[in-house]
C-alpha atoms as an extended CHARMM CRD file, in Angstrom:
* protein
*
       129  EXT
         1         1  GLN       CA              0.0000000000        0.0000000000        0.0000000000  PROA      1               0.0000000000
         2         2  GLN       CA              1.1590000000        3.4300000000       -0.8740000000  PROA      2               0.0000000000
         3         3  GLN       CA              0.7110000000        6.0160000000        1.8260000000  PROA      3               0.0000000000
         4         4  GLN       CA             -0.3130000000        9.4920000000        0.7680000000  PROA      4               0.0000000000
         5         5  SER       CA              0.7000000000       12.5510000000        2.6980000000  PROA      5               0.0000000000
         6         6  VAL       CA             -1.3630000000       15.6550000000        2.8160000000  PROA      6               0.0000000000
         7         7  ASN       CA              0.0970000000       19.0780000000        3.4120000000  PROA      7               0.0000000000
         8         8  VAL       CA             -2.2030000000       21.2540000000        5.4420000000  PROA      8               0.0000000000
         9         9  ILE       CA             -2.0530000000       24.9700000000        4.8470000000  PROA      9               0.0000000000
        10        10  SER       CA             -3.3500000000       27.1200000000        7.6350000000  PROA      10              0.0000000000
        11        11  VAL       CA             -5.2380000000       30.1250000000        6.3630000000  PROA      11              0.0000000000
        12        12  LYS       CA             -7.0840000000       32.6800000000        8.4270000000  PROA      12              0.0000000000
        13        13  LEU       CA             -9.8970000000       34.0770000000        6.3430000000  PROA      13              0.0000000000
        14        14  MET       CA            -11.5090000000       37.2000000000        7.6830000000  PROA      14              0.0000000000
        15        15  ARG       CA            -14.9290000000       38.3390000000        6.6370000000  PROA      15              0.0000000000
        16        16  TRP       CA            -15.2560000000       42.1330000000        6.5200000000  PROA      16              0.0000000000
        17        17  PHE       CA            -17.3950000000       42.1650000000        9.6660000000  PROA      17              0.0000000000
        18        18  ASP       CA            -15.3190000000       39.8110000000       11.8420000000  PROA      18              0.0000000000
        19        19  GLU       CA            -13.8340000000       41.1080000000       15.0820000000  PROA      19              0.0000000000
        20        20  LYS       CA            -14.6900000000       44.7570000000       14.3870000000  PROA      20              0.0000000000
        21        21  PRO       CA            -16.2570000000       46.4430000000       17.4200000000  PROA      21              0.0000000000
        22        22  ALA       CA            -18.0710000000       48.9300000000       15.1820000000  PROA      22              0.0000000000
        23        23  VAL       CA            -20.0360000000       46.1110000000       13.5350000000  PROA      23              0.0000000000
        24        24  SER       CA            -22.6820000000       44.5990000000       15.7510000000  PROA      24              0.0000000000
        25        25  CYS       CA            -25.7270000000       42.4460000000       15.1530000000  PROA      25              0.0000000000
        26        26  SER       CA            -28.6650000000       44.4080000000       13.7640000000  PROA      26              0.0000000000
        27        27  LEU       CA            -31.2040000000       42.5570000000       15.8930000000  PROA      27              0.0000000000
        28        28  LYS       CA            -32.1710000000       44.8470000000       18.7350000000  PROA      28              0.0000000000
        29        29  GLY       CA            -31.5070000000       43.1370000000       22.0320000000  PROA      29              0.0000000000
        30        30  CYS       CA            -28.8350000000       40.7380000000       20.7030000000  PROA      30              0.0000000000
        31        31  ASP       CA            -26.4270000000       40.1290000000       23.5570000000  PROA      31              0.0000000000
        32        32  GLN       CA            -23.5070000000       39.0410000000       21.3650000000  PROA      32              0.0000000000
        33        33  THR       CA            -21.2560000000       42.0640000000       21.0310000000  PROA      33              0.0000000000
        34        34  GLN       CA            -19.4000000000       41.3420000000       17.8070000000  PROA      34              0.0000000000
        35        35  PHE       CA            -18.8030000000       38.7650000000       15.0910000000  PROA      35              0.0000000000
        36        36  TYR       CA            -16.0950000000       36.1320000000       15.2290000000  PROA      36              0.0000000000
        37        37  SER       CA            -14.9900000000       33.6550000000       12.5880000000  PROA      37              0.0000000000
        38        38  SER       CA            -16.8300000000       30.9710000000       14.5900000000  PROA      38              0.0000000000
        39        39  ASP       CA            -20.1610000000       32.7500000000       13.9800000000  PROA      39              0.0000000000
        40        40  ARG       CA            -22.4900000000       32.0270000000       11.0980000000  PROA      40              0.0000000000
        41        41  ALA       CA            -23.8070000000       35.2920000000        9.7120000000  PROA      41              0.0000000000
        42        42  VAL       CA            -26.2110000000       36.8980000000        7.2720000000  PROA      42              0.0000000000
        43        43  VAL       CA            -25.6100000000       40.2350000000        5.5350000000  PROA      43              0.0000000000
        44        44  THR       CA            -28.3500000000       42.0840000000        3.7130000000  PROA      44              0.0000000000
        45        45  VAL       CA            -29.6840000000       45.5410000000        2.8580000000  PROA      45              0.0000000000
        46        46  ALA       CA            -33.0140000000       47.1200000000        3.7010000000  PROA      46              0.0000000000
        47        47  ASP       CA            -35.4270000000       48.7430000000        1.2730000000  PROA      47              0.0000000000
        48        48  GLN       CA            -34.7000000000       52.4350000000        1.8630000000  PROA      48              0.0000000000
        49        49  LYS       CA            -37.9750000000       53.5130000000        0.1970000000  PROA      49              0.0000000000
        50        50  ILE       CA            -40.0000000000       51.7790000000        2.9000000000  PROA      50              0.0000000000
        51        51  LEU       CA            -37.6870000000       52.9820000000        5.6820000000  PROA      51              0.0000000000
        52        52  LYS       CA            -38.1750000000       56.6330000000        4.7040000000  PROA      52              0.0000000000
        53        53  LYS       CA            -41.9610000000       56.3170000000        5.0530000000  PROA      53              0.0000000000
        54        54  VAL       CA            -42.2340000000       54.6940000000        8.4910000000  PROA      54              0.0000000000
        55        55  SER       CA            -41.0690000000       55.0640000000       12.0570000000  PROA      55              0.0000000000
        56        56  THR       CA            -38.5990000000       52.3050000000       12.8720000000  PROA      56              0.0000000000
        57        57  THR       CA            -38.5720000000       52.6890000000       16.6460000000  PROA      57              0.0000000000
        58        58  SER       CA            -40.8100000000       49.6620000000       17.1650000000  PROA      58              0.0000000000
        59        59  PHE       CA            -38.9070000000       47.4720000000       14.6950000000  PROA      59              0.0000000000
        60        60  LEU       CA            -37.1550000000       44.3750000000       16.0170000000  PROA      60              0.0000000000
        61        61  ALA       CA            -34.0560000000       45.1070000000       13.9200000000  PROA      61              0.0000000000
        62        62  ASN       CA            -31.9790000000       48.1600000000       13.1940000000  PROA      62              0.0000000000
        63        63  TRP       CA            -32.4190000000       48.4460000000        9.4330000000  PROA      63              0.0000000000
        64        64  SER       CA            -30.9490000000       51.9500000000        9.0740000000  PROA      64              0.0000000000
        65        65  GLN       CA            -27.3910000000       50.8070000000        8.3320000000  PROA      65              0.0000000000
        66        66  ALA       CA            -26.1870000000       50.5780000000        4.7380000000  PROA      66              0.0000000000
        67        67  GLN       CA            -25.5770000000       46.8750000000        5.2660000000  PROA      67              0.0000000000
        68        68  THR       CA            -27.2820000000       45.0360000000        8.0690000000  PROA      68              0.0000000000
        69        69  VAL       CA            -25.4560000000       42.1260000000        9.6450000000  PROA      69              0.0000000000
        70        70  PHE       CA            -27.1020000000       39.4520000000       11.7580000000  PROA      70              0.0000000000
        71        71  HSD       CA            -25.8670000000       36.3940000000       13.5840000000  PROA      71              0.0000000000
        72        72  ARG       CA            -27.4940000000       33.4820000000       11.7820000000  PROA      72              0.0000000000
        73        73  THR       CA            -29.4880000000       32.5700000000       14.8950000000  PROA      73              0.0000000000
        74        74  CYS       CA            -30.7510000000       36.1630000000       15.1850000000  PROA      74              0.0000000000
        75        75  TRP       CA            -31.6920000000       36.2140000000       11.4840000000  PROA      75              0.0000000000
        76        76  ASP       CA            -33.5290000000       32.9080000000       11.8070000000  PROA      76              0.0000000000
        77        77  LEU       CA            -35.4530000000       34.2730000000       14.8080000000  PROA      77              0.0000000000
        78        78  LEU       CA            -36.4360000000       37.3770000000       12.8440000000  PROA      78              0.0000000000
        79        79  VAL       CA            -37.5610000000       35.3020000000        9.8570000000  PROA      79              0.0000000000
        80        80  GLN       CA            -39.5540000000       33.0040000000       12.1430000000  PROA      80              0.0000000000
        81        81  LYS       CA            -41.3300000000       35.9790000000       13.7230000000  PROA      81              0.0000000000
        82        82  SER       CA            -42.2720000000       37.2800000000       10.2820000000  PROA      82              0.0000000000
        83        83  LYS       CA            -43.9460000000       34.0630000000        9.2190000000  PROA      83              0.0000000000
        84        84  GLN       CA            -47.6760000000       33.9190000000        9.4060000000  PROA      84              0.0000000000
        85        85  GLN       CA            -48.7780000000       31.4940000000       12.0610000000  PROA      85              0.0000000000
        86        86  GLY       CA            -52.3250000000       30.2810000000       11.7510000000  PROA      86              0.0000000000
        87        87  GLY       CA            -53.1950000000       33.0850000000        9.3410000000  PROA      87              0.0000000000
        88        88  ARG       CA            -51.8040000000       35.7630000000       11.6800000000  PROA      88              0.0000000000
        89        89  ARG       CA            -48.4600000000       37.4730000000       11.7380000000  PROA      89              0.0000000000
        90        90  SER       CA            -46.5120000000       37.5650000000       14.9920000000  PROA      90              0.0000000000
        91        91  SER       CA            -47.8960000000       40.5130000000       16.9400000000  PROA      91              0.0000000000
        92        92  ASP       CA            -44.4510000000       41.8770000000       17.8030000000  PROA      92              0.0000000000
        93        93  MET       CA            -43.4760000000       42.5260000000       14.1720000000  PROA      93              0.0000000000
        94        94  SER       CA            -45.0920000000       45.3090000000       12.1590000000  PROA      94              0.0000000000
        95        95  LYS       CA            -46.4030000000       44.8740000000        8.6400000000  PROA      95              0.0000000000
        96        96  GLN       CA            -43.7650000000       47.3220000000        7.3690000000  PROA      96              0.0000000000
        97        97  GLU       CA            -40.9290000000       45.3760000000        8.9820000000  PROA      97              0.0000000000
        98        98  VAL       CA            -42.2610000000       42.1600000000        7.4580000000  PROA      98              0.0000000000
        99        99  GLN       CA            -42.1160000000       43.8820000000        4.0510000000  PROA      99              0.0000000000
       100       100  ILE       CA            -38.5480000000       45.0350000000        4.6700000000  PROA      100             0.0000000000
       101       101  LEU       CA            -37.4960000000       41.5750000000        5.8240000000  PROA      101             0.0000000000
       102       102  SER       CA            -39.1470000000       39.9350000000        2.8280000000  PROA      102             0.0000000000
       103       103  LYS       CA            -37.1830000000       42.1200000000        0.4080000000  PROA      103             0.0000000000
       104       104  ALA       CA            -33.9990000000       41.7130000000        2.4670000000  PROA      104             0.0000000000
       105       105  GLN       CA            -34.2980000000       37.9120000000        2.1940000000  PROA      105             0.0000000000
       106       106  GLU       CA            -34.0990000000       38.2150000000       -1.5970000000  PROA      106             0.0000000000
       107       107  VAL       CA            -30.6250000000       39.7840000000       -1.4520000000  PROA      107             0.0000000000
       108       108  ALA       CA            -29.2430000000       38.2070000000        1.7260000000  PROA      108             0.0000000000
       109       109  GLU       CA            -25.7500000000       36.7160000000        1.7080000000  PROA      109             0.0000000000
       110       110  TYR       CA            -25.1040000000       33.7970000000        4.0500000000  PROA      110             0.0000000000
       111       111  PHE       CA            -21.6850000000       33.2310000000        5.6030000000  PROA      111             0.0000000000
       112       112  ASP       CA            -20.6320000000       30.0030000000        7.2790000000  PROA      112             0.0000000000
       113       113  SER       CA            -18.2640000000       29.8160000000       10.2080000000  PROA      113             0.0000000000
       114       114  MET       CA            -14.6280000000       28.8290000000        9.7420000000  PROA      114             0.0000000000
       115       115  ASP       CA            -15.3280000000       25.5520000000       11.5560000000  PROA      115             0.0000000000
       116       116  GLN       CA            -18.0570000000       24.7040000000        9.0500000000  PROA      116             0.0000000000
       117       117  ILE       CA            -15.8320000000       25.6200000000        6.1090000000  PROA      117             0.0000000000
       118       118  LYS       CA            -13.0260000000       23.4280000000        7.4720000000  PROA      118             0.0000000000
       119       119  ALA       CA            -15.4310000000       20.4990000000        7.9910000000  PROA      119             0.0000000000
       120       120  VAL       CA            -16.7350000000       20.7530000000        4.4260000000  PROA      120             0.0000000000
       121       121  ALA       CA            -13.1950000000       21.0830000000        3.0380000000  PROA      121             0.0000000000
       122       122  LYS       CA            -12.0990000000       18.0260000000        5.0090000000  PROA      122             0.0000000000
       123       123  ALA       CA            -15.0630000000       15.9990000000        3.7320000000  PROA      123             0.0000000000
       124       124  ALA       CA            -14.3280000000       17.0900000000        0.1640000000  PROA      124             0.0000000000
       125       125  SER       CA            -10.6580000000       16.1500000000        0.4580000000  PROA      125             0.0000000000
       126       126  GLU       CA            -11.5980000000       12.7210000000        1.8220000000  PROA      126             0.0000000000
       127       127  LEU       CA            -13.8170000000       12.1470000000       -1.2000000000  PROA      127             0.0000000000
       128       128  LEU       CA            -10.9110000000       12.9510000000       -3.4950000000  PROA      128             0.0000000000
       129       129  MET       CA             -8.5120000000       10.5500000000       -1.8040000000  PROA      129             0.0000000000
């Protein structure tokens, strides 16, 4: 049997929002202070036309930033709250915020954590061997 050796290259990939104190989760009330490479994240933009017409003080998310960034768990919670349950929308999310979220979902970018990327890369390399 021939033994194959694999050289492992260590690469630290940084997403633009990782470990920057100025970038925090856009979900109001999120207790996670910043993003780390171990976090799964979602980046999107809000429909500025809708934002200009409504008061956003009661919104669950801060949509006023040029790009809104959410932890994946926070995004999933927001999406879940927007879903109609039994013909009714969740009472803590306004109709306008549901519209904003719906449009934001169309352009959302999803980022996996470094651990997930490494696991997928490892599985792919094992398939090739």
